C-alpha positions in Angstrom: 0.4 -0.1 0.0 1.1 3.4 -0.8 -0.1 6.1 1.8 0.5 9.7 1.4 0.0 12.0 4.5 -0.1 15.3 4.3 -0.2 18.1 6.6 -2.5 20.4 3.6 -5.6 18.8 2.0 -7.2 22.0 0.5 -6.9 23.6 -2.7 -3.6 24.2 -3.8 -0.9 23.0 -5.8 0.6 20.6 -3.2 -3.2 19.0 -2.7 -4.1 18.9 -6.7 -0.6 17.2 -7.3 -0.9 14.2 -5.0 -4.7 13.6 -6.3 -3.3 13.1 -9.2 -0.8 10.9 -7.8 -3.2 8.6 -6.2 -5.4 8.5 -9.3 -2.4 7.4 -11.1 -1.0 4.7 -9.0 -4.4 3.8 -8.4 -5.2 3.4 -12.3 -1.8 1.6 -12.8 -2.7 -1.5 -10.0 -1.7 0.1 -7.4 -3.5 0.8 -3.9 -2.4 4.8 -3.1 -4.0 6.9 -0.4 -4.1 10.0 0.5 -5.0 11.6 4.2 -5.2 15.4 4.8 -6.6 17.3 8.5 -9.3 19.1 5.2 -12.0 17.6 3.5 -11.4 19.4 -0.3 -9.3 16.3 -1.6 -12.3 13.8 -0.7 -14.5 13.3 -3.6 -11.4 13.9 -5.7 -9.6 10.4 -5.0 -9.2 7.9 -2.1 -8.9 9.7 0.3 -9.2 10.2 4.3 -9.3 12.7 6.9 -7.3 12.6 9.6 -7.0 14.9 12.7 -4.4 17.5 12.7 -4.0 21.5 12.7 -1.5 24.5 12.3 -0.1 25.7 16.1 0.1 29.5 16.9 3.6 29.0 18.3 4.5 28.4 15.2 3.5 31.0 13.2 6.1 33.5 13.1 8.7 30.5 12.6 9.9 28.7 9.9 7.4 26.2 10.9 4.7 27.8 10.1 3.0 25.8 7.7 3.9 22.6 9.6 1.1 20.1 10.7 0.8 19.0 14.1 -1.2 15.6 14.5 -3.9 15.4 17.3 -2.7 11.8 18.0 0.6 10.2 16.0 -0.8 7.1 17.0 -2.9 7.2 14.2 0.1 6.7 12.4 0.8 3.4 13.8 -2.9 2.5 13.3 -3.3 3.4 9.9 0.3 2.0 8.5 1.2 -2.0 7.8 4.4 -3.8 7.3 6.1 -3.1 3.9 3.8 0.1 3.4 5.3 2.9 1.0 4.5 5.9 3.2 5.2 9.6 1.6 4.6 12.7 4.6 4.5 16.6 3.8 4.6 19.1 5.2 4.9 16.1 8.7 8.3 16.1 9.6 8.0 13.6 11.9 9.1 15.0 14.9 6.4 13.0 17.7 5.0 16.0 19.1 0.9 16.5 18.5 -1.4 19.2 20.0 -4.1 17.2 22.2 -1.1 16.7 25.3 -3.8 14.7 27.2 -2.6 11.7 25.1 0.7 9.9 25.1 3.1 9.6 22.1 4.2 6.3 20.7 7.1 6.1 18.8 6.6 5.9 14.9 8.5 3.0 14.0 9.6 3.4 10.3 11.9 0.6 10.4 8.6 -1.9 9.5 8.4 0.1 6.0 9.5 -0.8 2.5 10.5 3.2 2.0 9.6 6.6 3.6 9.7 9.6 1.5 9.2 13.1 2.4 8.0 15.1 -0.5 8.6 18.6 -1.0 6.5 20.8 -2.7 7.4 24.2 -1.5 10.5 26.7 -0.5 10.7 29.2 2.0 7.3 28.6 2.4 8.6 25.3 4.8 12.6 24.7 4.4 13.4 21.0 4.2 15.8 21.4 7.1 13.0 21.3 9.2 12.0 17.6 9.1 13.6 14.6 10.6 16.2 13.4 8.7 16.9 10.0 10.7 13.2 8.9 9.7 13.2 9.7 6.0 15.0 7.5 3.1 14.0 10.2 0.2 12.8 13.1 -0.1 11.7 14.6 -3.4 11.1 17.7 -5.3 9.2 18.7 -7.8 11.6 20.4 -9.6 15.1 21.0 -10.1 15.2 25.1 -9.3 13.5 23.7 -6.1 16.2 21.1 -5.3 18.8 23.6 -5.3 17.2 26.2 -3.6 17.1 23.8 -0.9 20.4 22.4 -0.9 20.2 19.7 1.3 22.4 17.2 1.4 21.2 15.0 4.8 19.0 12.7 2.8 19.2 11.2 -0.4 16.9 12.9 -3.2 15.2 12.9 -6.2 13.5 15.2 -8.7 9.9 14.0 -10.4 7.5 16.3 -11.6 3.8 17.2 -11.0 1.1 15.5 -13.0 -0.7 17.7 -15.1 -4.5 17.0 -15.3 -5.7 17.6 -19.1 -7.4 20.5 -19.6 -10.4 21.4 -22.6 -10.5 25.0 -23.0 -14.0 26.2 -23.7 -15.0 29.0 -26.3 -14.8 32.6 -25.6 -17.5 33.8 -23.8 -16.4 37.7 -23.8 -16.2 39.9 -26.5 -12.6 41.9 -26.1 -10.1 42.0 -28.0 -6.8 41.3 -25.6 -7.7 39.6 -21.7 -4.9 39.1 -19.5 -5.1 36.5 -17.0 -3.1 36.3 -13.7 -3.7 32.9 -11.8 -2.1 32.3 -8.7 -2.6 33.0 -4.5 -3.4 36.9 -4.5 -0.2 37.6 -2.6 3.4 39.1 -2.0 5.5 36.2 -2.8 3.3 36.0 -5.9 4.4 39.3 -6.8 0.6 39.6 -8.0 0.8 43.3 -8.4 3.9 42.7 -10.9 1.8 40.5 -13.5 -1.2 42.8 -13.3 0.9 45.7 -14.2 2.6 43.7 -17.2 -0.8 42.7 -18.2 -2.0 46.4 -18.8 1.4 47.6 -20.0 1.4 44.7 -22.9 -2.3 46.3 -23.9 -4.6 43.7 -22.2 -8.1 45.4 -22.0 -9.4 43.5 -19.3 -7.3 41.4 -16.8 -8.9 38.6 -14.8 -6.8 37.6 -11.7 -7.9 34.2 -10.0 -6.6 32.8 -6.8 -7.4 33.1 -3.0 -6.7 35.7 -1.2 -4.4 35.8 1.6 -6.1 36.6 5.1 -3.0 37.7 6.6 -2.0 40.3 3.8 -4.5 43.0 3.8 -1.5 45.1 4.0 -0.3 44.0 0.3 -3.9 43.9 -0.3 -4.3 47.7 0.5 -1.0 48.9 -0.9 -0.2 46.8 -3.9 -3.9 45.3 -5.1 -7.2 47.4 -4.5 -5.4 50.4 -6.6 -6.1 48.2 -9.6 -9.5 47.5 -9.4 -10.7 50.9 -8.9 -11.2 51.5 -13.2 -12.9 48.6 -13.8 -10.1 47.0 -16.2 -9.0 44.6 -13.3 -11.6 42.3 -12.3 -10.3 40.0 -8.7 -12.3 36.6 -9.7 -11.3 34.8 -6.8 -10.7 30.7 -6.8 -11.8 28.7 -9.6 -12.3 24.5 -9.4 -13.0 24.5 -12.9 -9.9 25.0 -15.3 -11.5 24.7 -18.2 -13.8 27.7 -17.6 -10.8 29.5 -15.9 -8.6 29.5 -18.9 -11.5 30.1 -21.8 -11.5 33.7 -21.9 -7.8 34.5 -21.5 -5.8 35.2 -24.3 -2.2 36.4 -22.2 -1.3 34.4 -19.0 1.0 36.4 -17.3 3.2 35.4 -14.2 5.5 37.5 -11.7 6.4 34.6 -8.7 10.1 34.3 -8.6 10.3 31.4 -6.6 7.5 28.7 -7.6 8.5 25.5 -7.0 6.4 23.7 -9.9 5.0 25.7 -12.3 1.4 24.4 -13.2 0.3 27.6 -14.9 3.1 27.9 -17.5 2.3 24.2 -18.5 -1.2 24.0 -18.6 -1.2 27.0 -20.9 1.3 25.3 -23.4 -1.1 22.4 -23.4 -3.8 24.9 -24.3 -1.6 26.9 -26.4 -2.5 30.1 -24.3 0.8 32.6 -24.6 2.6 32.9 -20.9 4.9 35.5 -20.2 6.5 35.6 -16.9 7.3 39.1 -16.2 11.4 39.1 -16.0 11.3 37.7 -19.3 8.2 38.4 -21.5 8.1 38.0 -24.6 11.4 35.2 -24.2 9.6 33.5 -22.1 10.4 29.6 -22.8 8.2 26.8 -23.6 8.5 24.3 -20.9 8.7 20.9 -21.2 6.0 18.9 -20.2 6.7 15.2 -19.3 4.0 12.3 -20.2 2.3 10.5 -17.2 3.7 7.3 -18.2 6.9 8.9 -17.2 6.1 10.3 -14.1 4.7 6.7 -13.2 8.5 5.1 -14.2 10.1 7.8 -12.2 7.9 6.9 -8.8 8.4 3.5 -9.8 11.7 3.2 -9.5 11.9 4.9 -6.0 9.5 2.4 -5.0 11.6 -0.3 -5.6 
C-alpha cells in the first residue's frame, strides 16, 4: 500500500499533485490513498481526513506551515508492514497538539520506504524534517532542489502530473484579455503581473486566486488601486480550469520562487501564450513530462 500523509488538503498545488498521483497509481494497479486534515480532496481521489492543525506558536517561525497531528498514534494504526509512506508538511518529530494523549514511537523500520515530498521553498524549508526518519526527499523541480541545497537525505526530482484541460469557446468579446493566476499575495507578486498585463495592452485583466487572509496591507497598497477603474477584475478561486482559461488570451506570471509552475505547463497544453514578467515575450516554452514517464520515475523510487 502507498499511503500519502499531507499536512494540507485544501485547494492548492500540493493537494492537486497528490490527488493526481493517487489517481495515477490506482489506475495502474497500485493501492494508494491520501490522508489530510481538510476535506476538499475527499471526492477527488481515494482519501480520508485525519485530525491535524497548525499551531499558533509556529506562526512567526519557519514551521508556520507544519501540521501537528492530534495523536501521532494514528500513524501506527493506519500503516502496515512493507507500506510505502509519503509525508508532506509532517516532519516526523513526535509532537501532538492533544497533550492528554501519550505519544507513541513511530517505527519506520517496518516500512518499505519513507519519503518526504517537498512542494515548497521558503514556505517550509526542508531542513525542518527529521532526517533520520526518511529514505528519500522528493522535489518537484531541479530549481526547488537547488534552492534547498539539502544533503542530509538522498533526493529525487519527479515533476507533478498535469491533468488534461479542455479549453472552452470564448464568452466575452474583448480584444485581449490577460489572466493572472495564483494566490494573491506578496510572494506571488500579483501586482507585478497585473501591471505587466496592462502595459502589454490588455483591455481586461482577470485575476484568479485566493486572497491571503493575513495580507491586508499588501492588498490595500498593491491590489486595491488596480480595481477602481473596472479593467482589473478579482474573480477569486476557480475550481473549473476549463472555464477559467476559456476567455484568456495571454497569461502573466511574476513569482520568482515557484517550485513547480502548473500555470506555464497548462498554458502550453492549451496553446495560450504565457509570459513571465522577468522575460515577457522571451519566456521559454516548458517541457511537459508524460504521465507514463512520471509513473516510471516513481516506480524506481518504490523499488
